[in-house]
C-alpha positions in Angstrom: 6.7 -0.5 0.4 3.4 1.0 2.1 1.9 -2.4 2.7 3.6 -4.4 5.8 2.7 -8.0 6.4 2.5 -10.0 9.9 3.7 -12.9 9.6 2.5 -15.5 11.6 -1.7 -15.2 12.4 -2.5 -16.8 15.9 -5.6 -19.6 15.7 -8.6 -18.2 17.2 -8.5 -18.4 20.8 -12.0 -20.1 22.3 -13.0 -18.5 25.2 -15.2 -15.9 25.3 -14.5 -14.6 28.7 -13.7 -11.1 30.3 -9.9 -10.7 30.1 -8.1 -7.3 30.6 -4.9 -6.2 28.4 -2.1 -5.8 30.5 -1.6 -2.3 28.0 -5.1 -1.0 28.2 -5.7 2.1 29.8 -9.5 1.1 29.9 -11.5 -0.5 32.9 -15.1 -1.7 33.3 -17.1 -0.2 35.8 -20.2 -1.9 37.3 -23.6 -1.3 36.5 -25.4 1.6 38.8 -23.1 4.5 37.9 -24.6 6.5 35.1 -27.5 9.4 35.7 -30.8 8.0 34.0 -34.4 9.0 34.3 -36.6 5.7 34.1 -39.3 4.9 31.8 -41.1 2.2 30.6 -41.0 0.3 27.1 -40.3 -3.4 26.0 -37.7 -5.3 24.8 -36.5 -6.3 21.3 -35.2 -10.2 20.4 -36.1 -10.2 16.7 -33.5 -7.8 14.8 -31.0 -9.5 13.1 -28.0 -7.3 15.0 -29.8 -7.2 18.0 -29.9 -11.2 18.8 -27.4 -13.2 21.3 -25.6 -14.1 18.5 -25.2 -11.0 16.9 -25.2 -10.3 12.8 -24.0 -11.7 10.2 -21.6 -8.9 9.2 -19.6 -9.7 6.2 -22.6 -10.5 3.5 -25.1 -8.4 1.8 -28.6 -8.6 3.4 -32.0 -8.0 1.7 -34.3 -6.2 4.0 -37.2 -3.7 3.9 -35.5 -1.7 6.9 -32.4 0.0 7.3 -32.5 0.4 11.0 -29.3 1.9 12.2 -25.9 3.6 11.4 -25.2 1.9 7.8 -27.6 -0.3 7.4 -29.0 -3.6 9.1 -25.5 -5.5 9.6 -23.3 -1.8 10.4 -21.5 -2.8 7.1 -23.3 -0.4 5.1 -24.1 -3.0 2.3 -27.5 -4.6 0.8 -28.6 -6.5 -1.9 -31.4 -4.1 -2.9 -31.9 -3.9 -6.4 -31.5 -0.1 -7.0 -31.0 2.9 -9.5 -27.9 4.2 -11.2 -28.3 7.6 -12.4 -30.5 10.4 -11.5 -30.6 14.3 -11.5 -32.9 17.2 -10.3 -35.5 15.7 -13.0 -34.7 12.3 -13.2 -35.5 9.3 -10.5 -36.9 11.1 -7.7 -39.3 9.9 -6.1 -39.7 12.8 -3.3 -37.9 15.2 -1.8 -38.8 17.2 1.4 -37.5 20.3 3.4 -36.0 19.6 6.5 -36.5 22.3 9.4 -32.6 22.1 10.2 -29.4 20.7 9.1 -27.5 17.8 10.0 -25.4 15.3 9.3 -26.8 12.2 10.8 -27.9 9.4 8.2 -31.9 9.1 7.7 -32.5 5.1 9.2 -35.8 3.5 8.0 -37.9 0.9 9.9 -41.5 -0.3 9.1 -43.9 1.9 7.2 -41.3 5.7 9.0 -38.3 6.9 8.1 -36.3 8.8 10.9 -34.0 11.5 11.0 -32.8 13.9 13.1 -31.8 17.9 13.0 -31.0 21.2 14.7 -32.4 24.5 14.7 -32.0 28.0 16.4 -28.0 28.2 16.7 -25.5 28.2 14.5 -27.9 27.1 11.6 -26.2 28.2 8.3 -27.0 32.0 7.7 -28.2 32.6 10.8 -25.8 32.1 14.2 -28.9 32.7 16.5 -28.5 32.3 20.2 -27.3 28.7 22.4 -31.0 29.2 24.4 -32.9 28.4 21.1 -30.5 25.6 20.5 -32.6 22.4 19.8 -32.6 19.3 18.3 -35.5 17.1 16.5 -36.6 14.0 15.7 -38.6 13.5 13.1 -41.2 10.9 11.7 -41.4 10.8 8.0 -43.9 8.7 5.7 -41.9 6.5 4.0 -44.1 6.2 0.9 -44.4 9.9 0.3 -42.1 12.0 2.7 -44.8 13.7 4.7 -44.2 14.6 8.1 -45.6 12.2 10.6 -44.6 14.0 13.5 -41.8 16.1 14.8 -40.0 16.0 18.8 -38.1 18.9 19.7 -35.4 18.5 22.4 -33.8 21.1 24.9 -30.2 21.1 24.4 -28.3 21.1 27.6 -26.0 24.3 28.1 -23.5 25.4 27.4 -22.7 23.8 23.9 -19.7 24.0 22.1 -20.1 27.7 20.5 -18.9 27.0 17.1 -18.4 23.4 15.7 -15.9 23.3 12.9 -16.5 22.5 9.5 -20.6 22.4 9.5 -20.5 19.7 11.4 -23.5 20.6 13.3 -25.2 19.6 16.4 -27.2 16.4 15.3 -24.4 14.0 13.7 -25.2 11.0 15.4 -27.6 8.5 13.3 -30.6 6.9 15.1 -31.4 3.4 15.8 -34.7 1.7 15.8 -36.4 -1.5 17.0 -39.9 -2.7 17.3 -40.0 -0.7 21.0 -38.6 2.9 19.9 -36.0 5.0 18.4 -32.5 5.7 20.2 -30.7 8.5 19.9 -27.6 10.5 20.9 -27.9 13.9 21.1 -23.7 14.5 23.0 -23.9 16.1 25.9 -27.7 16.7 26.1 -27.7 12.8 26.4 -29.5 9.7 25.1 -32.9 9.2 24.7 -35.9 6.6 23.5 -38.4 7.7 22.3 -41.4 5.3 21.3 -42.8 5.2 17.6 -45.3 7.8 18.4 -42.7 10.3 19.1 -43.0 10.6 23.0 -40.1 10.5 24.8 -39.5 7.1 27.0 -36.4 7.8 29.1 -33.2 9.8 29.1 -29.8 9.0 30.4 -26.8 11.5 30.9 -23.5 10.3 29.1 -21.6 13.4 30.0 -21.0 16.8 29.9 -17.7 16.9 27.8 -17.8 18.9 24.6 -15.2 19.3 21.3 -15.0 21.5 18.4 -15.5 18.7 16.2 -18.8 17.6 17.9 -19.6 14.1 18.7 -20.9 11.7 15.9 -21.1 8.1 16.9 -24.3 6.3 16.7 -25.9 4.2 19.3 -25.8 0.1 18.5 -28.0 -2.2 19.6 -27.5 -5.6 21.0 -30.1 -7.8 23.1 -31.7 -5.9 25.7 -28.4 -2.8 25.4 -28.1 0.1 24.0 -24.5 0.7 23.2 -23.0 4.2 22.6 -19.6 5.4 22.2 -19.5 8.4 24.3 -15.2 9.4 23.7 -15.8 13.0 23.7 -18.7 13.2 26.6 -17.1 11.1 29.0 -13.9 9.3 27.6 -16.3 6.2 28.2 -18.6 3.3 25.7 -21.8 2.9 27.5 -24.3 0.5 28.1 -27.8 1.4 28.8 -30.9 -0.9 29.2 -33.1 -0.8 26.7 -36.2 -0.8 28.2 -35.5 1.6 31.0 -32.2 3.6 30.2 -30.4 2.2 33.1 -26.3 2.0 32.8 -25.5 -1.8 32.6 -21.5 -1.2 32.1 -19.6 1.3 31.0 -16.0 1.0 29.7 -13.3 4.1 30.5 -10.1 5.0 28.7 -12.1 5.5 25.5 -9.9 8.6 23.9 -10.2 10.3 20.3 -12.7 7.8 19.3 -15.4 9.1 16.8 -16.3 6.0 15.4 -19.4 3.6 15.9 -18.9 0.1 17.3 -19.8 -3.0 15.2 -20.6 -6.5 16.1 -18.5 -9.0 14.9 -19.7 -12.7 14.6 -16.6 -15.1 15.8 -16.8 -19.0 15.4 -14.5 -21.2 17.6 -13.6 -24.7 16.8 -16.9 -26.2 17.5 -18.6 -23.4 14.7 -20.0 -21.8 17.4 -20.9 -18.4 17.1 -20.1 -15.6 19.4 -20.1 -11.9 19.1 -17.6 -9.2 19.9 -18.3 -5.6 20.2 -15.3 -4.1 18.3 -14.5 -0.5 17.8 -11.2 1.7 17.4 -9.8 4.6 20.0 -6.4 6.4 19.9 -3.9 3.7 18.9 -5.6 0.6 19.4 -8.7 -1.3 18.1 -10.3 -3.2 20.8 -12.6 -6.1 21.1 -14.9 -6.1 24.1 -17.6 -8.4 25.5 -21.1 -6.7 24.5 -22.8 -8.3 27.3 -20.5 -7.5 29.9 -18.1 -4.5 28.5 -15.3 -6.8 29.5 -12.0 -6.1 27.1 -11.2 -9.4 25.5 -8.4 -8.1 23.2 -6.9 -5.1 21.6 -4.3 -4.8 18.6 -1.9 -1.6 18.1 -3.0 0.5 15.2 0.2 2.2 14.7 -1.9 5.3 13.1 -0.7 8.3 14.6 -3.9 10.2 14.7 -7.6 10.0 16.0 -9.9 6.8 14.7 -13.1 8.8 12.7 -14.5 6.0 10.4 -16.2 2.8 11.5 -14.9 0.0 10.7 -16.1 -3.3 9.1 -15.3 -6.9 8.9 -15.8 -10.5 6.9 -15.0 -13.6 8.0 -13.7 -12.6 11.4 -11.3 -10.0 10.2 -11.8 -6.5 10.9 -10.2 -3.8 8.7 -9.9 -0.3 10.5 -9.2 2.9 8.5 -7.6 6.5 9.9 -5.3 8.7 10.5 -4.0 11.3 7.5 -0.4 10.3 7.3 2.1 7.0 7.9 -0.1 4.0 8.6 -3.6 4.7 7.7 -5.3 1.2 8.0 -5.2 -2.1 8.9 -6.5 -5.5 9.0 -6.5 -7.8 12.8 -8.3 -11.2 13.3 -10.8 -10.6 16.0 -11.5 -13.6 18.6 -8.0 -13.3 20.3 -7.6 -12.4 24.1 -5.7 -10.1 25.4 -2.8 -8.1 23.6 -2.9 -9.8 20.1 -0.9 -7.1 18.1 1.8 -9.6 17.0 -0.7 -12.8 16.8 -3.4 -11.3 15.0 -2.8 -8.3 13.6 -2.4 -9.0 9.7 -1.3 -6.0 7.7 -1.1 -3.0 8.1 -1.2 0.2 4.9 -0.4 3.8 4.5 -3.3 3.8 2.7 -6.4 4.8 4.1 -9.1 7.5 5.0 -9.5 10.2 7.9 -13.3 10.3 7.7 -15.4 8.0 5.7 -15.9 4.4 6.4 -14.9 1.7 3.7 -17.1 -1.3 2.2 -16.1 -4.6 2.5 -17.1 -7.0 -0.5 -15.8 -10.4 -1.8 -12.3 -10.2 -0.7 -11.7 -6.7 -1.4 -12.1 -3.1 0.6 -13.1 -0.2 -1.2 -13.2 3.1 0.6 -13.1 7.0 -0.5 -10.0 9.4 1.0 -11.7 12.5 1.8 -8.7 14.5 1.5 -7.0 13.4 -1.7 -10.6 12.5 -3.5 -9.2 9.3 -4.1 -11.1 5.9 -4.7 -9.1 2.9 -3.6 -9.9 -0.8 -4.0 -7.5 -3.0 -2.0 -6.9 -6.8 -1.5 -8.3 -8.2 1.8 -5.9 -10.6 2.6 -2.7 -8.8 2.2 -3.7 -4.8 1.2 -2.0 -4.3 -1.4 -4.0 -1.8 -3.5 -5.3 -2.9 -6.6 -6.6 0.4 -7.9 -6.6 4.5 -6.8 -8.3 6.4 -8.6 -8.7 10.3 -8.4 -12.2 11.5 -9.0 -12.6 14.4 -11.6 -15.2 16.7 -12.2 -15.2 19.3 -10.0 -15.9 16.5 -7.1 -15.9 17.8 -3.5 -14.3 16.2 -0.7 -16.4 13.3 0.8 -17.5 13.0 4.4 -20.3 10.5 4.3 -19.4 7.0 4.3 -20.1 4.9 1.1 -22.9 2.3 0.4 -23.4 -0.5 -2.1 -26.3 -2.0 -3.5 -27.4 -4.1 -6.6 -23.3 -4.8 -7.2 -22.6 -1.1 -6.9 -21.0 1.4 -4.7 -21.9 4.5 -4.4 -19.8 7.8 -2.9 -21.3 11.0 -2.2 -19.6 14.3 -2.0 -20.1 17.0 0.1 -21.1 19.2 -2.9 -24.0 16.3 -3.7 -22.9 14.4 -6.5 -22.7 10.7 -6.2 -19.9 8.7 -7.9 -21.0 5.5 -9.0 -18.7 2.4 -9.4 -18.6 -1.3 -9.9 -18.1 -3.0 -6.9 -15.3 -5.2 -8.4 -11.6 -5.0 -8.1 -11.5 -2.8 -11.5 -12.3 0.8 -11.8 -15.4 2.0 -13.9 -17.4 4.9 -13.3 -20.8 4.2 -13.9 -22.5 7.2 -13.3 -21.7 10.7 -11.6 -25.0 11.9 -10.4 -25.6 15.6 -9.4 -28.0 16.9 -6.7 -26.2 19.8 -6.0 -28.9 21.8 -3.8 -26.3 25.0 -2.6 -26.3 23.5 1.0 -23.6 20.6 2.3 -24.1 16.7 2.0 -22.1 15.5 5.1 -24.2 12.2 6.1 -24.3 8.7 4.5 -27.1 7.2 2.2 -29.7 4.6 3.1 -30.9 2.0 1.0 -34.1 0.3 1.7 -36.7 -1.4 -0.7 -35.3 -0.7 -3.7 -34.7 3.2 -2.8 -32.0 5.3 -2.0 -32.2 8.2 1.0 -29.6 10.8 0.3 -29.7 13.7 3.0 -28.6 17.4 2.8 -28.9 20.4 5.2 -31.6 21.4 3.3 -33.5 18.3 1.9 -33.9 14.5 2.1 -33.8 13.1 -1.3 -35.7 9.5 -2.1 -34.2 7.9 -5.4 -35.7 5.2 -7.4 -37.5 4.3 -10.5 -41.0 5.8 -10.1 
């Protein structure tokens, strides 16, 4: 058997206080321990994911914007009507050449698209010199893709001499609100830029480097920017959105490449509390996003590092990771302390080592990056409904899928996008090809009926003209 169910699942506990888990190696460091350069900016209280109660992370949202990694809820879902098929000559609204490669995803806020890239060093086909390595935050006109501004940032050296597998030096997706854009450049630091491209502040989150690079993206909550700096300092760090001042730091965050998600949990009185949930080596953790206090921990039984970001529905969190053995699990949020026996619902030997899943109407959908198999499983039991190998010279899947208009879009590293219905029976609706002799490692974005797909060379805007 490859599905391992836990028979008893405890009732959600009601308190939302800082409870430490006895087996956890983590500890919260008080505010004031980070290094920042102060700046000035307003604070945000209007975006759904940044309110006191967080956002509904289960439902698809219809919105004109896609302001964070995997969209407004961090779940990769949208209710927008989108195109199903395209090619180099069909349903391309516009296509723009980027000044450099990157694996970060585009975001959309207002009339702008924001995207990062890097130049000067280890650009495909040109080794260059570390002294010339720059990261760039670029603002594009949403309507036609024309460049509004580009802000370069000098890199803190020495950097990783070579980042394996073409991951590059611009892998973290920005986040945006009405006051600015928040960017994470690994050991070079976290930054806030205003919507004119001017730097507001910079914060140092650590100076460690890793052969696979760093890819976790900023998460916005209330007045905080929260960043998984596992590579740089083995920490989860919260910064003040206005000044960049460090507000809290959770240590012991090891072997964790995923971007945290915000999960709504209801108590017995239907009051909604928000937990920040992410995975580290061997555990899924629930954190109080306001204070950084660890609320609960559940063992994953996954013997590898955790790359895919988690998803959640109805207070249950679903995590994938690893290459063999246990590779997926479900755990109820809202517990306190060590909750493996009380809140873990099931584990499965089917998962993915890189790509994040989609959750929709009682089912979990994902693509395995190593075997190129598309999966659908039941949320309540983990039982696999279908597993279908993708044909047609499919070239691995690194970017996470998105769901829009009842369809799931999987993009391969070679530029093909498989479109399947978001239902528990496999059907290939389309196999679209944008191959441009470069690599497609980022996740698509969906906003206002358009799909944005980024390669190392171009940003494509897809839709009906």
